[in-house]
C-alpha positions in Angstrom: 0.0 0.0 0.0 2.8 2.4 0.8 4.3 1.9 -2.6 1.0 2.8 -4.3 0.6 5.9 -2.1 4.0 7.1 -3.1 3.4 6.4 -6.8 0.0 8.2 -6.8 1.5 11.1 -4.9 4.3 11.5 -7.5 1.7 11.3 -10.3 -0.5 13.8 -8.6 2.4 16.3 -8.0 3.5 15.9 -11.7 0.0 16.6 -12.9 -0.2 19.7 -10.7 3.1 21.0 -12.1 1.9 20.3 -15.7 -1.4 22.1 -15.1 0.4 25.0 -13.5 2.8 25.4 -16.3 0.1 25.0 -18.9 -2.2 27.6 -17.4 0.4 30.2 -16.5 -0.3 33.6 -18.1 1.4 36.9 -17.3 -1.6 39.2 -18.0 -4.5 38.0 -15.9 -7.4 40.3 -15.2 -9.9 40.0 -12.3 -12.7 39.4 -14.9 -10.7 36.5 -16.3 -10.2 35.1 -12.8 -13.9 35.3 -11.9 -15.3 34.1 -15.2 -12.3 32.1 -16.4 -12.6 33.8 -19.8 -16.0 32.1 -20.0 -14.1 28.9 -20.8 -15.0 26.7 -17.8 -17.4 24.0 -18.9 -20.0 22.4 -16.7 -17.9 19.2 -16.1 -14.8 21.0 -14.9 -16.9 23.4 -12.8 -18.7 20.5 -11.1 -15.4 18.6 -10.5 -13.8 21.6 -9.0 -16.8 22.2 -6.7 -16.9 18.5 -5.7 -13.2 18.4 -4.9 -13.5 21.4 -2.6 -16.8 20.2 -0.9 -16.0 16.6 -0.3 -12.3 16.8 0.6 -12.8 17.0 4.4 -16.2 15.4 4.5 -14.9 12.2 2.8 -12.1 11.8 5.4 -14.1 12.6 8.5 -17.7 13.4 8.1 -19.2 10.7 5.9 -17.9 7.5 7.6 -18.9 8.8 11.0 -22.3 9.9 9.6 -23.1 6.5 8.2 -21.8 4.7 11.3 -24.2 6.7 13.5 -27.2 6.8 11.1 -26.9 3.7 9.0 -26.9 3.3 5.2 -30.4 4.9 5.0 -28.6 8.2 5.5 -27.7 8.0 1.8 -31.2 9.2 1.1 -30.7 12.3 3.2 -27.4 13.0 1.4 -28.9 12.5 -2.0 -31.7 15.1 -1.4 -29.5 17.6 0.5 -26.8 17.4 -2.1 -29.3 17.8 -5.0 -30.8 20.8 -3.3 -27.3 22.3 -2.6 -26.3 21.9 -6.2 -29.5 23.6 -7.4 -28.8 26.6 -5.2 -25.1 26.8 -6.1 -26.0 26.8 -9.8 -28.8 29.4 -9.2 -26.6 31.7 -7.1 -23.6 31.2 -9.4 -25.7 32.2 -12.4 -26.9 35.3 -10.6 -23.4 36.2 -9.4 -22.0 35.7 -12.9 -24.6 38.1 -14.4 -23.9 40.7 -11.6 -20.2 40.4 -12.0 -20.4 41.1 -15.8 -22.7 44.0 -15.2 -20.8 45.8 -12.4 -17.3 44.8 -13.3 -15.6 42.3 -11.1 -12.8 43.3 -8.7 -13.0 40.3 -6.3 -16.0 39.3 -4.2 -15.4 42.0 -1.6 -15.2 44.7 -4.3 -18.4 43.4 -5.9 -20.2 43.5 -2.5 -18.9 47.1 -1.9 -20.3 48.1 -5.3 -23.6 46.4 -4.8 -24.2 47.7 -1.2 -22.4 51.1 -1.6 -20.6 50.6 1.7 -17.0 49.5 2.5 -18.4 47.6 5.5 -19.8 44.9 3.1 -16.2 44.1 2.0 -14.9 44.1 5.6 -17.8 41.7 6.6 -16.9 39.4 3.7 -13.2 39.2 4.7 -14.1 38.7 8.4 -16.6 35.9 7.7 -14.3 34.2 5.2 -11.4 34.2 7.7 -13.6 32.9 10.5 -15.0 30.1 8.3 -11.5 29.1 7.2 -10.3 28.4 10.8 -12.5 25.3 11.4 -12.2 24.3 7.7 -8.4 24.1 7.9 -8.6 22.4 11.2 -10.8 19.6 9.9 -8.5 19.3 6.8 -5.5 18.8 9.1 -7.4 16.3 11.3 -8.7 14.4 8.3 -5.3 14.0 6.6 -3.7 13.1 9.9 -6.2 10.2 10.4 -5.4 9.1 6.8 -1.6 9.3 7.3 -1.8 7.5 10.6 -3.8 4.6 8.9 -1.4 4.5 6.0 1.8 4.8 8.0 0.9 3.5 11.5 4.2 3.9 13.3 6.1 6.2 11.0 4.6 9.5 12.0 4.1 10.5 15.6 
């Protein structure tokens, strides 16, 4: 198992380097960042969202959720995820139209333009920072559980 983990890690890092080199551009605008030059397809968008959403949940949340609630909890996950995807697409569509109309200078800049107050941008930064604290903590906890299972006595 250790050999396969190392092989997949090397392949993963290689693909990241390849994607970074391929996508590097010197003149990037904030519009291109937000809208990706209107070149992101539905498949790539969904895969990006799924990777961000399920990274920590797969390591920690889902196994414990099913252990506590049984396999029948899949029905709950199916409906809640379907509803979540609907709202993400709906809000994403509205956000994309708003960003094109008002000119995009980051989420905080867009909020300042929409609400005509710098406090909207400050509130965005504060809430994003406060959200990231538990998010990063659960990422660290999840990967530590995985590494402890993969290398039981190698990492303290």
